[in-house]
C-alpha positions, 0 to 999 in steps of 0.5 A: 601482778600481771604485765603486758607490753604496751609499746616499743619505740625505737629511734632508727636514726640512732642505732645505739640508742633504743628506748623500750617501753613496758606497761605493768599492771598491778591489781590491788583492792580491785583498783588498778595501778598502771605504771610505765617502765622506760628502759633506755639504752645509751652507749651500752648502758641500760637506764630505767624510769618508773612513772605513773601513767596519766589517768591511773592511780598515782604512786604513793611513797610513805606519805610523801608527795607524788612524783616520778621516780627514776630507777636504775637497774643495779645488781645486788645479792640479798642473803638468799641469792636473789637480785634486787633493784635500788631506786634513785632520783638519778640514773645510775649506769652499768656497762652491759652488752647490747642485746636485740630488743625482742630477746631483751623483752622475752628475758624481762618477761620470763624474769618477772614470771619466775619471781612470782613463786610463793615463799613463806619467808619473803614476799615480793614487792611491786618494785622487786618484781622488776628487779633485773633484766637478763642481758647476755653476750650475743654468743650465748643468745641461742643457748638462752633461747633453748633453756627452759624457764622454771615454773612456779613450784609449790614445795612438797608437790610434783607439779613441775613434771610438765616443765622438765627439760628434755632428758635426752639433753641432760648433762652427766654429773661429771659435767656439773662438777668433775669431782666432789673434791672441789667442794672440800672447802665448802664441806669443811665450812658447812660441817664446822658451822653446823657444829657451831650453830648447834652449840649456840642452839640455833634451830632456825632454818633461815639462819642456818641456811644463811650461815652455812651458805656464806661465801658460796658463789652459785646454786650448786655450791649453795646446794652442796652446803645444804646437803652437807649440813643435812647429812652431818647434823640429822640422824635417822629417827629409827624409833619413829620408824619402828613405831616406838615414838611419834615420827619426826617430820616437820622441819622445825622439829627435825632441826631441834631434835637432830632426827627425822625419818626420810620425809623429815630430810626431804621436807627440810631440804625443800625448806632450806633450798627455798631460802636460797632461791633453789627450786626443790621438790619432794619425790615419793616412791619405793626404795630397796632400803630398810624393810625391802623384801624381795619376792614381795610385789611393791604394787601391793604396797604404798610407797615408803620413801621420800627424796628430793629433786632440785633444779641446778645447772639448768636441769633437774637432779636427784639426791637423797640426804637420808641415805647420804647421812648413814645406814641402819643396823637392824640387829642392834636397832641403831643408826650408823653415821656413815656419810655417803657422797654417792647420793648427791646428784646421783645419775638417774640411770644409777639412782633408778636401781634403788629408787622408784618414784610414784611419778615416772617423770622423776625417773629422769630417764629417756625410757622410764622403766616399769615397777616389774623391771625395777624389782627384777634388777640386781640390788646394787649399793652405792659402793658398786658404782663408787668402785666402778663395777659392771655386772656382766652376769646375771642381768636380773636379781633372780637367777636359776642354776644350770645343771646345779651351777651358776656364774656371777661375773663383774668387770672393773678398772681398778684392782679390788679385793672380793669376798662373798656370802651365800645363805639359804632361804628358810623354806618356812619363813622365806628369810635367809638363814643366819649361817652361811653355806660352806666356802666349798660351794663357791669358786671365786677368782679375781684378776686385776680386770674382773671377778668370776664366781662359780656357785655350786649350791649344796642342795636344792633351794633358794639362796641369797648371794651377797658380794663384798669388795674393797680397793686393793691395799685399803684397810678396813672391812669389805663393803657390800656392793651387790645382792642376788637371788639364786634358785637351785631346782636340782644339784649335780653330783660332783666330787667334794670340793675342799674348803677355802677359808680365803674364798678367792681362787687363783692369784689374789687381787693384792698379789702385786703389792705383795711382790707376786706379778703372775702365776703359771695357773691362769684364773680360778679354774682347776689345774688338771693333774697328770697321770703321775699325780704330780704338778707344779705351780710357779709364781713370778715375783718382782722381788725376793720373797719367802713362801710357805704353802698349804695343801688340803684334801678330805683324805689327806692328813696334815703330816702327809700333806707336808710330804706332798710339797717341795718349795723352790725359792729363787729371786725371781720366782717361787716354785711349788712342786705338788704330789696328789696321792688321792683322786679328787680336788685339792686346795693349794694355798700360797703365803709370802713375805719379804725375803729380808723381813724375817719377822714379817707375817706371811700373807695369802697370795693365791689359792689354787684348785687342783684336780687329780682324775687318776688314782694319784701316787702311792701314799707311801711314796711321797717326798722325804719328810726331812725336806727344808724350805730350800729345794733346788738352786735358788736364793740361798745358793746364790747368796753362797756364791754357787752358780751354773747348776746342771740341774736347775729344778728341785727334782732329779729323775734317775732312771738307772739309779745314778746321776751327777749334779755339777755346779761352780763355786765363787771361791775355792775355799768355800767348803761343800758337804752332802747328806743323803737320806731316804726311807729305803736306807734300812734295806741298804747294805751300807750307810747312805753316806757311801752312795754319794761322792763329791769331786772338787776341781778348781771351782767346779763341784761334782756330786755323784749319786748312786741309789741303793734301790728304787725310791725317793731320796733327799740329797742335802747340800751344805756349805761354810766359808770358814772351818770354825763355822757350822755348815748351813743348808744350801738346798735340797734335791729330791732324787727319784730312782726308778731302778729296782736293782740295788746300786753299789756304794762309792769308796769311803772318802777321808779328809785327805781327799780334797781339792783336785782329787778325781777317782777315774776307776774303780768307781765302785766302793766294793771289790771282789776278792782275788781279783786284779783291779785297775786303778786310775786316780788324779791326786794333785801335789802327790809325790807317791800314790799307792794301793795297800792291801795284803801288799802295797802296790805303787801307782805310776804317773802318766803324761796326763798326770794321772796315777795308774796301776793294777792291784790284787785284792787277794783275801784282804777285806779292805784296800786303801788308796793312800798318797804322800803329799810331802817330802816325808817318810813313806810311812807317813802317808795320808789315806784318801779312800778305802774300798771294801772287798766283798767275800762272796762265800761269806755273803752267800 
């Protein structure tokens, strides 16, 4: 059927009333039937009258007598979404907006041309050819003129390429729909309807399409319903692909069996779209999917994949229902149903990374790429784009090491967890080996904005690197996001790196959720350890946490590794003090749980690479092996009411072998005890308990320490609230003495030495014989204070309430400091402390 514009008549005196006359010529059996379509516009109402032109063959209407037929344009939707025209013997009115005559004719002409596309399921009659006139508001006229009229498309062909709109003006996917969540109702309906139709054994494409698209309002929603049905009802025909059976491709067989290869998906998509009047074509080409091998030129092969292009939203868009339905596990040779929404109307700039069409027009890019560039691009999966990743380096699939190293970096906006796998290619087969290289061959660091992977291949060769990611806090396995090929011509001799089973270096991406908000060590770079072989790593916390750490080195055994760590747990930070006794690299891993959750599991929160360039410390001089988890003031001392510590760190340096540690108690009744121990105690002349002296004044506590020699000691502070309770460890201090001279012990203290008692002199607990010793001591509430040796010496209280006096040691072996605290007999005295009198002749 063809049409021509015969004449246009206009009554200029009546502007609102215009008559447009179109002549439509229809060829049938070599006879010509000419009809006139009279369109009349009255008061914003379009009226149409169809009648025979004089001299032409008359219209026959099922044997009824010939007559003029009057028709009015009335919009109705058939099941396929097309518009129809009802014929009546009288005019029917529809309010319409007035449009200029020229554009009314152009729209009408274009509509007739569009309705001539072939269809195997329905035929257009002469009456339906004039089914509608496109009339729009004046504000949209300019936009209508710029739109491309869709040509007749033969399904399965790519003849539409010459009619593609300018890709520079194409709308991004987010303007077609903001998020796929808007399709939730359509998706649910299509899935449930698909199950219902299969139970009813409905295998007819036309019936299925009409059922699943019920209630849809536009082409986009219709297409979405078809896409959902395809992805959830058709499985990949793996047996056909492997040649174990005949491939299932025809639409009828695909529907009946529920299986199909890629062409089965694409062919059925064309068939179903045709039913609802959506232009859809099959696109053949190459893909980086199953069977794709890097290093083998695609130019030497035939294209192996098919997908679809659909005209929706005024432009051509791309989709792949085969990839949207799931994946194939070649190890088990099974199809894994895994719906992937990414391949529904994918952005062409992303689609081209995995799909290369035979016809470059279907790339839908302003600057189409070559096959060589397609092969050189990194292999990115749908998860790569769904996670919002950007690959900063490298920019190509194949990269080469520089001095035995290579860097892979990505950026992203939402926190992610990463891991990787690196396998070496077999030199004989060229395929990657099954076993992965050791984790020490890569240094992976992840922050909240990006990821950096430093690759250190163990030997020259070719490696394939796979990257995996998962949104922070999400359960399940990590998803494959990207693959690269690494060529290593030579390696650089370096110190052995420690194995890292947790892969990530630096603060873990999920650390914030575990309560850790920062770290003193930035990124995944190695922390350089000073000449002393000691360093510390500080984790800032958002809530009270418990922490345990692990230190590894290829020469360090487990028992020694524990003596290289001292942990300080505070409410707002966790401090790990580390000793590195050997030269080389160490791995320090930290694990945390909530402080209040005693049954909770410790989770990895960070892994740090420590580099000791010097010789480190003497392996025999490590931290004391009796250290607990509570080193230095922290959460435990705070709970006990202790505060204002003079030494806030866990390690106290005593260059002269002496130190005083002070703090305050919230309650004077809270009892404090101290324990002092160290590896050097075997060489001391006195028990190590004699080298610590506690002094209590009101709420202040002073712990005086005098070391018996150079070395590392543990000072443990214990406390209890009531006498019937056991003492609880509050914290441990590490006392490091650099003084080689043997220190003198303090006097031996008894229970009567209590609150308010202060020894001013002598501070040493060992006195020389036959010497006059000055005593000054404060004993609150005492009535008398005396020193007892060979004879008793009473001390006198001065104006400062200090008891003072001089006592002769004589030949006594011990002097006792005693006091009367009650109005009792002088014989009933309490011993406060004792002093040893050292016989120098016997010592010699």
